[in-house]
One Martini backbone bead per residue (centre of mass of N, CA, C, O) as a GRO file, in nm:
protein
  311
    1MET     BB    1  -0.419  -4.525   0.760
    2ARG     BB    2  -0.497  -4.391   0.446
    3VAL     BB    3  -0.396  -4.556   0.141
    4VAL     BB    4  -0.249  -4.480  -0.167
    5ILE     BB    5  -0.144  -4.670  -0.446
    6VAL     BB    6   0.116  -4.579  -0.690
    7GLY     BB    7   0.190  -4.827  -0.945
    8GLN     BB    8   0.407  -5.123  -0.990
    9GLN     BB    9   0.493  -5.419  -0.961
   10ALA     BB   10   0.695  -5.548  -0.723
   11PHE     BB   11   0.728  -5.290  -0.565
   12GLY     BB   12   0.434  -5.218  -0.527
   13LYS     BB   13   0.362  -5.482  -0.381
   14ALA     BB   14   0.551  -5.446  -0.138
   15VAL     BB   15   0.425  -5.186  -0.038
   16LEU     BB   16   0.145  -5.283   0.010
   17GLU     BB   17   0.222  -5.516   0.212
   18ALA     BB   18   0.352  -5.331   0.425
   19PHE     BB   19   0.096  -5.172   0.502
   20VAL     BB   20  -0.082  -5.416   0.566
   21GLY     BB   21   0.111  -5.546   0.787
   22ARG     BB   22   0.058  -5.276   0.988
   23GLY     BB   23  -0.269  -5.187   0.942
   24ASP     BB   24  -0.335  -5.036   0.698
   25THR     BB   25  -0.541  -4.864   0.473
   26ILE     BB   26  -0.652  -4.949   0.147
   27ALA     BB   27  -0.817  -4.721  -0.065
   28GLY     BB   28  -0.622  -4.767  -0.322
   29VAL     BB   29  -0.529  -4.859  -0.673
   30PHE     BB   30  -0.283  -4.732  -0.901
   31ALA     BB   31  -0.242  -4.837  -1.247
   32ALA     BB   32  -0.136  -4.928  -1.524
   33PRO     BB   33  -0.220  -5.020  -1.809
   34GLU     BB   34  -0.276  -5.292  -1.992
   35LYS     BB   35  -0.090  -5.474  -2.205
   36PRO     BB   36  -0.084  -5.648  -2.473
   37GLY     BB   37   0.065  -5.958  -2.368
   38SER     BB   38   0.113  -5.911  -2.084
   39ARG     BB   39   0.187  -5.943  -1.776
   40PRO     BB   40   0.080  -5.951  -1.482
   41ASP     BB   41   0.044  -5.729  -1.232
   42PRO     BB   42   0.138  -5.769  -0.910
   43LEU     BB   43  -0.018  -5.538  -0.782
   44VAL     BB   44  -0.296  -5.602  -0.896
   45ALA     BB   45  -0.320  -5.892  -0.798
   46ALA     BB   46  -0.293  -5.822  -0.490
   47ALA     BB   47  -0.537  -5.631  -0.479
   48GLU     BB   48  -0.756  -5.823  -0.586
   49GLU     BB   49  -0.727  -6.045  -0.372
   50ARG     BB   50  -0.812  -5.814  -0.141
   51LYS     BB   51  -1.042  -5.618  -0.263
   52PHE     BB   52  -0.920  -5.372  -0.386
   53PRO     BB   53  -0.926  -5.088  -0.534
   54VAL     BB   54  -0.894  -5.056  -0.896
   55TYR     BB   55  -0.701  -4.831  -1.111
   56ARG     BB   56  -0.673  -4.780  -1.492
   57PHE     BB   57  -0.530  -4.503  -1.615
   58PRO     BB   58  -0.377  -4.335  -1.880
   59LYS     BB   59  -0.458  -4.064  -1.710
   60TYR     BB   60  -0.426  -3.854  -1.420
   61SER     BB   61  -0.588  -3.600  -1.559
   62ALA     BB   62  -0.840  -3.725  -1.564
   63PRO     BB   63  -1.144  -3.684  -1.430
   64GLU     BB   64  -1.179  -3.983  -1.337
   65ALA     BB   65  -0.916  -3.996  -1.170
   66LEU     BB   66  -0.983  -3.770  -0.972
   67GLU     BB   67  -1.249  -3.895  -0.864
   68ALA     BB   68  -1.132  -4.157  -0.761
   69LEU     BB   69  -0.937  -4.032  -0.553
   70LYS     BB   70  -1.147  -3.879  -0.387
   71SER     BB   71  -1.309  -4.143  -0.303
   72CYS     BB   72  -1.074  -4.256  -0.107
   73ASN     BB   73  -0.995  -4.077   0.131
   74ALA     BB   74  -0.695  -3.998   0.176
   75ASP     BB   75  -0.404  -3.927   0.354
   76ILE     BB   76  -0.209  -4.078   0.132
   77GLY     BB   77   0.027  -4.092  -0.132
   78VAL     BB   78   0.207  -4.373  -0.290
   79MET     BB   79   0.486  -4.376  -0.504
   80ALA     BB   80   0.566  -4.702  -0.671
   81TYR     BB   81   0.667  -4.706  -0.956
   82VAL     BB   82   0.633  -4.445  -1.177
   83LEU     BB   83   0.556  -4.355  -1.533
   84LEU     BB   84   0.330  -4.177  -1.495
   85PHE     BB   85   0.200  -3.878  -1.502
   86ALA     BB   86   0.157  -3.659  -1.209
   87PRO     BB   87  -0.030  -3.414  -1.142
   88PRO     BB   88  -0.096  -3.174  -0.914
   89GLU     BB   89  -0.406  -3.229  -0.885
   90PHE     BB   90  -0.356  -3.529  -0.799
   91CYS     BB   91  -0.146  -3.494  -0.559
   92ALA     BB   92  -0.349  -3.302  -0.377
   93ILE     BB   93  -0.589  -3.485  -0.271
   94PRO     BB   94  -0.466  -3.591  -0.048
   95LYS     BB   95  -0.431  -3.464   0.258
   96HIS     BB   96  -0.086  -3.514   0.233
   97GLY     BB   97  -0.050  -3.609  -0.035
   98MET     BB   98   0.252  -3.697  -0.204
   99ILE     BB   99   0.484  -3.968  -0.245
  100GLN     BB  100   0.823  -4.051  -0.378
  101PHE     BB  101   1.021  -4.282  -0.551
  102HIS     BB  102   1.393  -4.290  -0.593
  103PRO     BB  103   1.697  -4.461  -0.722
  104SER     BB  104   1.850  -4.201  -0.579
  105VAL     BB  105   2.056  -3.926  -0.500
  106LEU     BB  106   1.921  -3.651  -0.499
  107PRO     BB  107   2.010  -3.493  -0.802
  108LEU     BB  108   2.114  -3.759  -0.886
  109HIS     BB  109   1.995  -3.936  -1.136
  110ARG     BB  110   1.786  -3.850  -1.318
  111GLY     BB  111   1.546  -4.070  -1.420
  112PRO     BB  112   1.485  -4.409  -1.561
  113ALA     BB  113   1.823  -4.505  -1.514
  114SER     BB  114   1.984  -4.476  -1.231
  115ILE     BB  115   2.124  -4.750  -1.175
  116PRO     BB  116   2.298  -4.796  -1.424
  117TRP     BB  117   2.452  -4.516  -1.416
  118ALA     BB  118   2.594  -4.542  -1.143
  119ILE     BB  119   2.779  -4.770  -1.257
  120ILE     BB  120   2.884  -4.657  -1.523
  121ARG     BB  121   3.018  -4.403  -1.367
  122GLY     BB  122   3.175  -4.536  -1.108
  123ARG     BB  123   3.033  -4.562  -0.850
  124SER     BB  124   3.034  -4.630  -0.482
  125GLU     BB  125   2.750  -4.468  -0.458
  126THR     BB  126   2.409  -4.465  -0.351
  127GLY     BB  127   2.035  -4.471  -0.356
  128LEU     BB  128   1.757  -4.288  -0.209
  129THR     BB  129   1.435  -4.116  -0.262
  130ILE     BB  130   1.202  -3.913  -0.088
  131PHE     BB  131   0.942  -3.721  -0.260
  132ARG     BB  132   0.792  -3.457  -0.419
  133PRO     BB  133   0.585  -3.430  -0.666
  134THR     BB  134   0.643  -3.270  -0.980
  135PRO     BB  135   0.660  -3.162  -1.296
  136GLY     BB  136   0.946  -3.210  -1.253
  137LEU     BB  137   1.185  -3.439  -1.303
  138ASP     BB  138   1.287  -3.522  -0.997
  139GLU     BB  139   1.252  -3.205  -0.837
  140GLY     BB  140   1.148  -3.233  -0.565
  141PRO     BB  141   1.110  -3.231  -0.248
  142VAL     BB  142   1.283  -3.359   0.026
  143ILE     BB  143   1.245  -3.602   0.288
  144LEU     BB  144   1.440  -3.856   0.219
  145GLN     BB  145   1.756  -4.046   0.263
  146LYS     BB  146   1.946  -4.322   0.128
  147ARG     BB  147   2.246  -4.521   0.148
  148VAL     BB  148   2.457  -4.713  -0.079
  149ALA     BB  149   2.674  -4.946  -0.178
  150ILE     BB  150   2.889  -5.016  -0.453
  151GLY     BB  151   2.996  -5.289  -0.547
  152PRO     BB  152   3.245  -5.436  -0.752
  153ASN     BB  153   3.001  -5.670  -0.839
  154ASP     BB  154   2.774  -5.511  -0.909
  155THR     BB  155   2.461  -5.494  -1.049
  156ALA     BB  156   2.169  -5.377  -1.130
  157ALA     BB  157   2.019  -5.611  -0.997
  158SER     BB  158   2.166  -5.622  -0.710
  159LEU     BB  159   2.126  -5.324  -0.636
  160TYR     BB  160   1.819  -5.339  -0.631
  161PHE     BB  161   1.717  -5.611  -0.494
  162ASP     BB  162   1.927  -5.611  -0.238
  163LYS     BB  163   1.905  -5.287  -0.159
  164ILE     BB  164   1.690  -5.071  -0.268
  165PHE     BB  165   1.422  -5.214  -0.242
  166PRO     BB  166   1.400  -5.266   0.074
  167LEU     BB  167   1.471  -4.970   0.149
  168GLY     BB  168   1.233  -4.833   0.000
  169VAL     BB  169   1.001  -4.951   0.157
  170GLU     BB  170   1.092  -4.846   0.437
  171ALA     BB  171   1.101  -4.534   0.346
  172LEU     BB  172   0.796  -4.501   0.283
  173LEU     BB  173   0.694  -4.558   0.565
  174GLN     BB  174   0.851  -4.338   0.710
  175ALA     BB  175   0.747  -4.093   0.539
  176ALA     BB  176   0.446  -4.129   0.595
  177ASP     BB  177   0.468  -4.082   0.901
  178LEU     BB  178   0.591  -3.799   0.895
  179VAL     BB  179   0.374  -3.653   0.723
  180THR     BB  180   0.111  -3.728   0.895
  181ALA     BB  181   0.256  -3.605   1.167
  182GLY     BB  182   0.418  -3.332   1.092
  183ARG     BB  183   0.764  -3.420   1.082
  184ALA     BB  184   0.852  -3.321   0.812
  185THR     BB  185   1.156  -3.244   0.631
  186GLU     BB  186   1.194  -3.020   0.365
  187TRP     BB  187   1.402  -3.000   0.068
  188THR     BB  188   1.585  -2.853  -0.166
  189GLN     BB  189   1.733  -2.899  -0.454
  190ASP     BB  190   2.055  -2.897  -0.598
  191GLU     BB  191   2.100  -2.786  -0.916
  192SER     BB  192   2.421  -2.786  -0.936
  193GLN     BB  193   2.402  -3.130  -0.894
  194ALA     BB  194   2.256  -3.206  -1.140
  195THR     BB  195   2.142  -3.512  -1.308
  196TYR     BB  196   2.072  -3.655  -1.641
  197GLU     BB  197   1.927  -3.976  -1.754
  198GLY     BB  198   1.836  -4.187  -1.968
  199TRP     BB  199   1.821  -4.443  -2.134
  200VAL     BB  200   1.988  -4.721  -2.224
  201ARG     BB  201   2.120  -4.739  -2.520
  202GLU     BB  202   2.267  -4.881  -2.782
  203ALA     BB  203   2.511  -4.693  -2.807
  204GLU     BB  204   2.580  -4.691  -2.489
  205ALA     BB  205   2.612  -5.026  -2.483
  206ARG     BB  206   2.870  -5.015  -2.638
  207ILE     BB  207   3.175  -5.159  -2.685
  208ASN     BB  208   3.503  -5.017  -2.629
  209TRP     BB  209   3.819  -5.161  -2.645
  210ALA     BB  210   3.981  -4.882  -2.594
  211ASN     BB  211   3.892  -4.888  -2.328
  212HIS     BB  212   3.905  -4.928  -2.013
  213VAL     BB  213   3.839  -5.191  -1.813
  214ASP     BB  214   3.674  -5.033  -1.609
  215PHE     BB  215   3.464  -4.924  -1.798
  216ILE     BB  216   3.365  -5.192  -1.923
  217TYR     BB  217   3.276  -5.323  -1.656
  218ASP     BB  218   3.067  -5.109  -1.577
  219LEU     BB  219   2.891  -5.147  -1.830
  220ILE     BB  220   2.816  -5.443  -1.791
  221ARG     BB  221   2.685  -5.414  -1.511
  222GLY     BB  222   2.476  -5.181  -1.583
  223CYS     BB  223   2.350  -5.388  -1.825
  224ASN     BB  224   2.273  -5.593  -1.584
  225PRO     BB  225   2.031  -5.744  -1.762
  226ALA     BB  226   1.964  -5.448  -1.889
  227PRO     BB  227   2.034  -5.452  -2.228
  228GLY     BB  228   2.322  -5.505  -2.272
  229ALA     BB  229   2.630  -5.533  -2.341
  230TRP     BB  230   2.804  -5.476  -2.664
  231THR     BB  231   2.923  -5.642  -2.954
  232THR     BB  232   3.103  -5.785  -3.220
  233LEU     BB  233   3.055  -6.073  -3.456
  234LYS     BB  234   3.235  -6.252  -3.687
  235SER     BB  235   3.098  -6.461  -3.945
  236GLU     BB  236   2.947  -6.659  -4.179
  237ALA     BB  237   2.668  -6.505  -4.102
  238GLY     BB  238   2.804  -6.255  -4.006
  239GLU     BB  239   2.715  -5.979  -3.828
  240GLN     BB  240   2.693  -5.980  -3.470
  241LYS     BB  241   2.557  -5.954  -3.167
  242LEU     BB  242   2.736  -5.939  -2.849
  243TYR     BB  243   2.652  -6.023  -2.521
  244LEU     BB  244   2.745  -5.919  -2.193
  245PHE     BB  245   2.747  -6.029  -1.853
  246ASP     BB  246   2.897  -6.229  -1.667
  247SER     BB  247   3.165  -6.063  -1.499
  248LYS     BB  248   3.524  -5.989  -1.488
  249LYS     BB  249   3.818  -5.835  -1.376
  250ILE     BB  250   4.168  -5.807  -1.493
  251MET     BB  251   4.447  -5.680  -1.371
  252ALA     BB  252   4.695  -5.602  -1.629
  253PRO     BB  253   4.950  -5.619  -1.817
  254THR     BB  254   4.940  -5.581  -2.187
  255PHE     BB  255   5.190  -5.795  -2.193
  256GLY     BB  256   5.386  -6.046  -2.304
  257SER     BB  257   5.158  -6.293  -2.323
  258VAL     BB  258   5.003  -6.049  -2.519
  259ARG     BB  259   5.184  -5.998  -2.737
  260GLY     BB  260   5.009  -5.873  -3.025
  261LYS     BB  261   4.744  -5.830  -2.914
  262LYS     BB  262   4.426  -5.729  -2.941
  263LEU     BB  263   4.169  -5.542  -2.894
  264GLY     BB  264   3.915  -5.783  -2.833
  265GLU     BB  265   4.070  -6.041  -2.785
  266VAL     BB  266   4.065  -6.378  -2.759
  267VAL     BB  267   4.294  -6.549  -2.526
  268SER     BB  268   4.070  -6.736  -2.386
  269ALA     BB  269   3.910  -7.072  -2.358
  270GLY     BB  270   3.634  -7.232  -2.182
  271PRO     BB  271   3.377  -7.378  -2.018
  272GLU     BB  272   3.334  -7.099  -1.825
  273GLY     BB  273   3.503  -6.906  -2.036
  274ILE     BB  274   3.626  -6.582  -2.133
  275ARG     BB  275   3.914  -6.393  -2.252
  276ILE     BB  276   3.958  -6.035  -2.282
  277HIS     BB  277   4.126  -5.784  -2.430
  278ALA     BB  278   4.230  -5.483  -2.257
  279GLN     BB  279   4.277  -5.195  -2.113
  280GLY     BB  280   4.460  -5.300  -1.835
  281GLY     BB  281   4.340  -5.601  -1.920
  282PHE     BB  282   4.054  -5.810  -1.844
  283ILE     BB  283   3.774  -5.995  -1.962
  284GLU     BB  284   3.549  -6.213  -1.789
  285CYS     BB  285   3.312  -6.446  -1.938
  286SER     BB  286   3.005  -6.657  -1.853
  287ARG     BB  287   2.786  -6.477  -2.022
  288LEU     BB  288   2.585  -6.494  -2.323
  289ARG     BB  289   2.456  -6.323  -2.626
  290LEU     BB  290   2.326  -6.398  -2.949
  291GLY     BB  291   2.147  -6.172  -3.029
  292ASP     BB  292   1.817  -6.314  -2.978
  293GLY     BB  293   1.909  -6.515  -2.791
  294ALA     BB  294   2.014  -6.689  -2.542
  295LYS     BB  295   2.164  -6.727  -2.239
  296VAL     BB  296   2.505  -6.842  -2.240
  297LYS     BB  297   2.770  -7.016  -2.259
  298PRO     BB  298   3.057  -6.972  -2.440
  299SER     BB  299   3.068  -7.281  -2.536
  300GLU     BB  300   2.791  -7.225  -2.720
  301ILE     BB  301   2.999  -7.050  -2.879
  302ASP     BB  302   3.188  -6.951  -3.149
  303LEU     BB  303   3.505  -6.876  -2.963
  304PRO     BB  304   3.799  -6.862  -3.059
  305VAL     BB  305   4.101  -6.814  -3.029
  306GLY     BB  306   4.152  -6.487  -3.188
  307THR     BB  307   3.907  -6.349  -3.165
  308ILE     BB  308   3.764  -6.037  -3.279
  309LEU     BB  309   3.605  -5.792  -3.117
  310GLY     BB  310   3.466  -5.513  -3.281
  311ALA     BB  311   3.592  -5.517  -3.591
   0.00000   0.00000   0.00000
């Protein structure tokens, strides 16, 4: 099978290596242009090391991009983590067209941040979809889907790297085989079930301590490692953003030993972490970041008992 890989970063590299590992021919690699000061793209580095043709066009609609893809004479195009828009005329060039990976069970969580939002929304399950790219964002016909459980302590990082990433590589191989063999069954997405979310922005990542502890915990997990769920901390230096990362929730009646405590108040602090009062329980956090600083243990930040966050 002659395969063109369209993608970037670690996932694109893993997909490339999976096809190479089973003996397929890599006819070309298309990756996003390099940004000044950015780290080398792992997909590009892996392709160049193996002497595969590498193309880095700012637009896949450009005539030179279309000609480059035609010259690859590929059986199928495999889109593995693509942020550039791929127009229909580009996707139609390989003999069997293009297939694309998306880390959710479409039509749920269309958009660029489907993994964080699945956790933030409190779902217990998500997955991945291999589908046909179309002009509509993540709207094309589905070829196959796989589901994974969202564990109670999963973060965006663990859900992606430990579960969806390896399963996605396997699914792209499976889908490519089905399509090129003419055995793929494609079905239209149910628009009545569709949801779309954009990037998790600053306003959406802010912790509201009046929310229930379940919601706060899901927000922290969904924003870990980026962009980080945050609250505010007032000090002599003024008000700063305080980002919460490695956390757990403790369900408990918020009365008795914490009678009179305010929501967002630090009720205990030790070498390994802090405990914060919330609706229906507590958030325990063992890793924080103050402003633009490094991620550190709470003991490295001045957070005495009685500190009220988000006030």
